[in-house]
C-alpha positions as CSV (number, residue, x, y, z in Angstrom):
1,M,12.0,-31.6,71.0
2,P,15.7,-31.6,69.6
3,L,18.2,-30.5,72.1
4,R,18.3,-26.7,72.8
5,V,21.2,-26.0,75.0
6,E,21.0,-22.1,75.9
7,P,23.0,-19.9,78.3
8,G,22.4,-21.5,81.8
9,N,20.7,-24.8,80.4
10,A,22.6,-27.9,82.0
11,D,20.4,-30.4,80.0
12,Y,22.8,-32.3,78.0
13,T,20.8,-34.9,76.5
14,N,20.7,-36.2,73.1
15,T,16.9,-36.4,71.7
16,F,17.6,-38.6,68.9
17,R,19.3,-41.4,70.8
18,D,16.6,-41.1,73.5
19,A,14.1,-41.4,70.9
20,L,15.5,-44.6,69.4
21,A,15.6,-45.9,73.2
22,T,12.2,-44.9,74.3
23,A,10.0,-44.9,71.2
24,D,7.2,-47.3,70.8
25,R,7.5,-47.5,67.0
26,P,10.1,-47.2,64.5
27,L,11.2,-43.7,63.6
28,A,10.3,-42.5,60.1
29,G,12.5,-39.7,58.1
30,M,13.7,-38.5,54.9
31,W,16.6,-37.2,53.0
32,V,17.1,-33.4,52.7
33,C,19.4,-33.1,49.9
34,S,18.7,-29.8,47.9
35,G,21.0,-27.5,49.9
36,S,18.3,-25.2,50.4
37,P,17.5,-24.0,54.2
38,L,13.8,-23.1,52.9
39,I,13.3,-26.9,51.7
40,A,14.9,-28.1,55.0
41,E,12.4,-25.9,57.1
42,L,9.5,-27.3,54.8
43,C,10.3,-30.7,55.4
44,A,10.9,-30.3,59.1
45,G,7.6,-29.2,59.8
46,S,6.0,-32.4,57.8
47,G,5.4,-34.3,61.0
48,L,8.2,-37.0,60.2
49,D,10.5,-37.9,63.2
50,W,13.8,-37.1,61.7
51,L,15.9,-35.6,58.6
52,L,18.9,-36.6,57.1
53,I,21.0,-33.5,55.6
54,D,23.2,-35.2,53.2
55,A,26.8,-33.9,52.2
56,E,28.0,-37.3,50.6
57,H,26.0,-37.2,47.7
58,S,24.4,-33.6,47.6
59,P,25.3,-30.1,47.1
60,N,26.1,-29.2,50.9
61,G,29.2,-27.4,52.3
62,L,29.6,-25.9,55.9
63,E,27.7,-22.7,55.1
64,S,24.8,-24.3,53.8
65,I,24.5,-27.1,56.5
66,M,24.6,-24.3,59.2
67,A,21.9,-22.3,57.3
68,Q,19.8,-25.5,57.4
69,L,20.5,-26.2,60.9
70,Q,19.3,-22.8,61.5
71,A,16.2,-22.9,59.5
72,V,14.9,-26.2,61.5
73,N,15.8,-25.2,64.6
74,G,12.7,-25.0,67.0
75,Y,10.6,-27.8,64.9
76,P,10.0,-31.0,66.5
77,V,12.6,-33.1,64.4
78,D,15.6,-34.6,65.1
79,V,18.2,-34.0,62.5
80,L,21.1,-36.2,61.4
81,V,24.1,-35.0,59.1
82,R,26.1,-37.3,56.9
83,P,29.3,-36.0,55.8
84,P,31.1,-37.0,52.6
85,V,33.9,-39.2,54.4
86,N,34.8,-40.7,57.9
87,D,37.4,-37.7,58.3
88,T,38.6,-36.4,61.5
89,V,38.7,-32.6,60.5
90,L,35.4,-32.4,58.7
91,I,33.7,-34.1,61.7
92,K,35.5,-31.3,64.0
93,Q,33.8,-28.7,61.9
94,Y,30.4,-30.4,61.7
95,L,30.4,-30.5,65.4
96,D,31.5,-26.9,66.0
97,L,28.6,-26.1,63.7
98,G,26.2,-27.6,66.0
99,V,25.8,-30.9,64.4
100,Q,24.6,-33.4,67.2
101,N,23.9,-36.5,65.3
102,L,26.2,-37.9,62.7
103,L,25.7,-40.7,60.3
104,I,29.2,-41.5,59.2
105,P,29.5,-43.3,55.8
106,M,31.4,-46.4,54.5
107,V,32.5,-47.8,58.0
108,N,34.0,-51.3,57.0
109,S,35.5,-51.9,60.3
110,A,35.6,-51.7,64.1
111,A,39.0,-49.6,63.7
112,E,37.2,-47.2,61.4
113,A,34.1,-47.0,63.9
114,E,36.5,-46.2,66.7
115,A,38.2,-43.3,64.5
116,A,34.9,-41.8,64.0
117,V,34.0,-41.9,67.6
118,A,37.3,-40.3,68.5
119,A,36.7,-37.6,66.2
120,T,33.7,-36.7,68.2
121,R,35.5,-36.6,71.7
122,Y,37.8,-34.2,73.0
123,P,41.0,-35.5,74.5
124,P,41.8,-37.9,76.6
125,H,38.7,-39.6,75.1
126,G,39.4,-38.8,71.4
127,V,40.9,-36.5,69.2
128,R,38.4,-33.5,68.5
129,G,40.0,-30.2,68.2
130,V,39.2,-27.6,70.8
131,G,37.8,-24.3,69.5
132,S,34.8,-23.8,71.6
133,A,35.2,-20.2,71.8
134,L,34.8,-19.8,68.1
135,A,31.9,-22.6,67.8
136,R,28.1,-22.4,67.4
137,A,28.0,-25.6,69.0
138,A,29.0,-24.1,72.4
139,R,27.2,-20.9,71.8
140,W,30.5,-19.4,71.8
141,N,31.6,-20.4,75.1
142,R,28.1,-19.2,76.6
143,I,27.4,-23.1,77.7
144,P,28.4,-23.9,81.0
145,D,30.9,-26.9,81.1
146,Y,30.5,-27.5,77.4
147,L,34.2,-29.0,77.0
148,A,33.6,-31.3,79.9
149,R,30.1,-32.6,78.6
150,A,30.1,-32.1,74.7
151,G,30.2,-35.9,74.2
152,E,26.8,-36.1,75.8
153,T,25.2,-34.4,73.0
154,V,26.6,-36.2,70.2
155,S,25.3,-39.4,68.9
156,V,27.4,-41.5,66.3
157,T,25.6,-43.7,63.6
158,V,27.8,-45.5,61.2
159,Q,26.7,-47.0,57.8
160,I,27.1,-50.5,56.9
161,E,27.2,-50.8,53.1
162,S,29.6,-53.0,52.0
163,T,30.3,-56.7,52.3
164,A,33.3,-56.1,54.5
165,A,31.1,-54.1,56.7
166,V,28.6,-56.7,57.0
167,E,31.3,-59.5,57.9
168,A,32.4,-57.1,60.6
169,V,29.1,-55.9,61.8
170,E,29.1,-57.7,65.4
171,N,32.5,-55.9,66.1
172,I,31.6,-52.3,64.6
173,L,28.5,-52.9,66.9
174,A,30.8,-53.4,70.0
175,V,32.5,-50.3,69.5
176,D,31.7,-48.0,72.4
177,G,30.4,-44.8,71.3
178,V,28.8,-46.3,68.5
179,D,25.0,-45.6,69.0
180,A,23.6,-47.4,66.0
181,I,24.2,-48.6,62.7
182,F,22.2,-47.7,59.4
183,L,22.2,-49.9,56.2
184,G,22.5,-48.6,52.8
185,P,21.3,-51.3,50.7
186,S,22.3,-49.6,47.1
187,D,26.2,-49.4,48.0
188,L,26.1,-52.9,49.7
189,A,24.2,-54.2,46.5
190,A,27.1,-52.8,44.3
191,S,29.7,-54.1,46.8
192,M,27.9,-57.7,46.2
193,G,28.5,-57.3,42.2
194,L,24.7,-56.6,42.3
195,L,25.0,-52.7,41.3
196,G,21.4,-51.6,41.3
197,Q,19.8,-54.2,42.4
198,Q,19.0,-53.4,46.0
199,E,16.2,-55.4,46.2
200,H,18.0,-58.5,45.4
201,P,17.0,-61.3,47.7
202,D,21.0,-61.8,48.6
203,V,20.9,-57.9,49.5
204,R,17.8,-58.1,51.7
205,A,19.3,-61.3,53.4
206,A,22.5,-59.2,54.2
207,V,20.5,-56.2,55.4
208,E,18.6,-58.4,57.7
209,H,21.5,-60.3,59.3
210,C,22.9,-56.7,60.3
211,L,19.5,-55.9,61.7
212,A,19.4,-59.1,63.7
213,A,23.1,-58.7,64.8
214,A,22.1,-55.1,65.9
215,K,19.3,-56.4,67.8
216,A,21.3,-59.3,69.5
217,A,24.0,-56.3,70.6
218,G,21.3,-54.0,72.3
219,K,21.7,-51.3,69.8
220,P,19.3,-49.5,67.2
221,S,19.5,-50.1,63.6
222,G,18.2,-48.1,60.8
223,V,18.1,-48.8,56.8
224,N,17.2,-46.8,53.6
225,A,14.2,-48.3,51.9
226,F,12.0,-46.2,49.4
227,N,10.1,-49.1,48.2
228,P,7.1,-49.4,50.5
229,D,7.2,-53.1,50.4
230,T,11.0,-53.5,51.2
231,A,10.4,-50.7,53.9
232,R,7.7,-52.7,55.6
233,R,9.9,-55.9,55.4
234,Y,12.8,-54.2,57.1
235,L,10.7,-52.7,59.7
236,D,9.2,-56.1,60.4
237,S,12.5,-57.4,60.9
238,G,13.4,-55.2,63.4
239,A,14.7,-51.9,62.0
240,N,14.2,-49.0,64.5
241,F,14.6,-46.2,62.1
242,I,14.1,-45.6,58.4
243,L,14.4,-43.3,55.5
244,V,11.7,-43.5,53.2
245,G,11.9,-40.7,50.7
246,A,14.1,-37.5,49.7
247,D,13.0,-34.0,48.8
248,V,14.7,-33.9,45.5
249,A,13.0,-37.2,44.5
250,I,9.5,-36.1,45.6
251,L,10.0,-33.1,43.7
252,A,11.3,-34.9,40.4
253,R,8.5,-37.5,40.8
254,G,5.9,-35.0,41.4
255,S,7.0,-32.7,38.5
256,E,7.0,-35.5,36.1
257,A,3.4,-36.4,37.2
258,L,2.2,-33.0,36.4
259,A,3.9,-33.0,33.2
260,A,2.4,-36.3,32.2
261,E,-1.0,-35.1,33.3
262,Y,-0.8,-31.9,31.5
263,V,1.7,-31.8,28.8
264,P,0.7,-33.5,25.5
265,S,2.9,-36.1,24.3
266,P,4.1,-35.3,20.9
267,V,2.5,-36.6,18.1
268,V,4.9,-39.1,15.8
269,E,3.7,-38.8,12.2
270,P,4.1,-42.2,10.5
271,V,6.9,-42.5,7.9
272,E,5.8,-43.7,4.6
273,T,7.8,-46.4,3.2
274,P,8.6,-45.9,-0.7
275,T,7.1,-49.0,-2.6
276,S,9.9,-48.2,-5.6
277,Y,12.9,-46.3,-6.2
């Protein structure tokens, strides 16, 4: 079950980090991109291991993220949230909302990974601004010792999605406080001059290189793979967690299938070609 830090509860473990460390199989998840608390709750009850609420390419702001966190609360699913950018202020706001698992996009170097980790820690270990009396994360100062132990509730996963990040992956993995890496094959393909070709052999090889680097470093790795064959390949290569679908994509393809089944295709009348003028 996800962490439920209630008044008087001194359990500061992070269930997503623990699951990655102890699960006897890879963890399967899906994107939640609609911005709808109802859809988020529906997905939370699906039986999947984890959800990713996305704010980089989806219409999610602080209010909708909080509403979705509230909607999925109590379901046996871990939730990651992706901000639009690796930004100290945004990360502070997400943490104050109660986000416990961050997926930071476009981390291209060890220095950028260090900045992401620092944004999740209070001084002297980081730069997170202090506002626990105002924050849902601390239950408005109802959680004992929150300021001293808040870092224990947070996991930081950084995205490897550029050639620069692939080249620096070992250094990124070595950053203290980086709990896992996550591969984004679409942006990686674009950075390799292969836009839209995330199945290209060179892209797959780069992903598998990073999966191997993570295994060597003793840290979990994940990947986005909607293609079932590709997903199986990456799982066989050592991926510990994976995204295999998205709420909006499932709705789009499902509604298209209904239309194809029940809506007649328009009849195109042949055009007669005059034989003389």
